[in-house]
C-alpha positions in Angstrom: 0.0 0.0 0.0 1.2 3.5 -0.8 -0.2 6.7 0.7 0.2 9.9 -1.2 -0.5 13.2 0.6 -2.3 15.6 -1.7 -1.0 17.6 -3.9 -3.1 16.0 -6.5 -0.5 15.7 -9.2 2.1 13.3 -7.6 4.5 12.2 -10.3 4.7 8.7 -8.7 1.1 7.9 -9.5 0.3 5.9 -12.6 -1.1 7.8 -15.6 -4.6 6.4 -14.9 -6.2 5.0 -11.8 -9.1 2.6 -11.2 -11.4 4.2 -8.6 -14.1 2.3 -6.7 -17.5 3.7 -7.1 -20.9 3.2 -5.5 -22.5 2.7 -8.8 -24.1 5.4 -11.0 -25.9 8.4 -9.6 -28.1 9.3 -12.5 -30.7 7.4 -14.4 -28.8 7.6 -17.7 -25.7 6.0 -16.2 -23.4 9.0 -16.9 -22.2 10.0 -13.4 -20.5 7.6 -11.0 -20.2 8.2 -7.3 -16.5 7.9 -6.4 -16.1 6.3 -3.0 -14.0 8.1 -0.4 -13.0 6.6 2.9 -12.2 8.0 6.3 -8.8 7.0 7.7 -8.1 6.1 11.3 -6.4 9.5 11.8 -9.5 11.4 10.6 -8.3 12.2 7.0 -10.4 11.6 3.9 -8.8 9.2 1.5 -9.3 8.6 -2.2 -8.9 4.9 -2.6 -7.3 4.1 -6.0 -5.8 1.1 -7.8 -3.0 0.9 -10.3 -4.8 -1.9 -12.3 -8.1 -3.6 -12.7 -6.6 -6.8 -11.3 -5.5 -4.9 -8.1 -9.0 -3.4 -7.7 -10.6 -6.8 -8.0 -8.1 -8.4 -5.6 -8.5 -5.7 -3.1 -12.2 -4.9 -3.4 -13.9 -8.0 -4.7 -15.1 -9.0 -8.2 -18.4 -7.1 -7.9 -16.9 -3.7 -7.1 -18.1 -1.0 -9.5 -15.3 1.2 -10.8 -14.3 4.0 -13.2 -11.0 4.6 -14.9 -9.7 8.1 -14.4 -6.7 9.8 -15.9 -4.5 11.2 -13.2 -4.4 14.5 -15.1 -8.1 14.8 -14.1 -7.5 14.4 -10.3 -7.5 18.2 -9.7 -11.1 18.3 -11.0 -12.1 15.3 -8.9 -10.5 16.9 -5.9 -12.4 20.1 -6.5 -15.7 18.2 -6.6 -15.0 15.7 -3.8 -12.1 17.0 -1.6 -9.8 14.4 0.0 -6.6 14.6 2.0 -4.7 11.6 0.8 -4.6 9.0 -2.0 -4.3 5.4 -0.9 -3.0 3.2 -3.7 -3.5 -0.6 -4.0 -4.8 -1.2 -0.4 -7.3 -4.0 0.3 -10.7 -2.9 1.6 -11.8 -4.7 4.8 -14.2 -7.6 4.1 -17.2 -5.7 5.5 -16.7 -2.9 2.9 -16.3 -5.1 -0.2 -19.2 -5.4 -2.6 -20.3 -9.0 -2.5 -23.2 -9.1 -4.9 -23.5 -8.0 -8.5 -25.3 -4.6 -9.1 -27.3 -5.9 -12.0 
């Protein structure tokens, strides 16, 4: 697991990140709700994965996701502020999506 403190444009991040979502927020399936998590020390974390395989391994096979270019992280941060980016960290079993959304 890697933790990156925001500034949002860390050069060590991959060029694109797989971000867990809570599914789509609009009836036409155009807006995904990016999942943010609270850390034990009270920070808000953007949970991100360097590959789809990492996301599946860490979150379960039924986790909805979106692929986001890291160049768009400033826009995401402006819309959904977070303090840190947590990369390739397993979610606890209780937070994994266990059933298919459709």
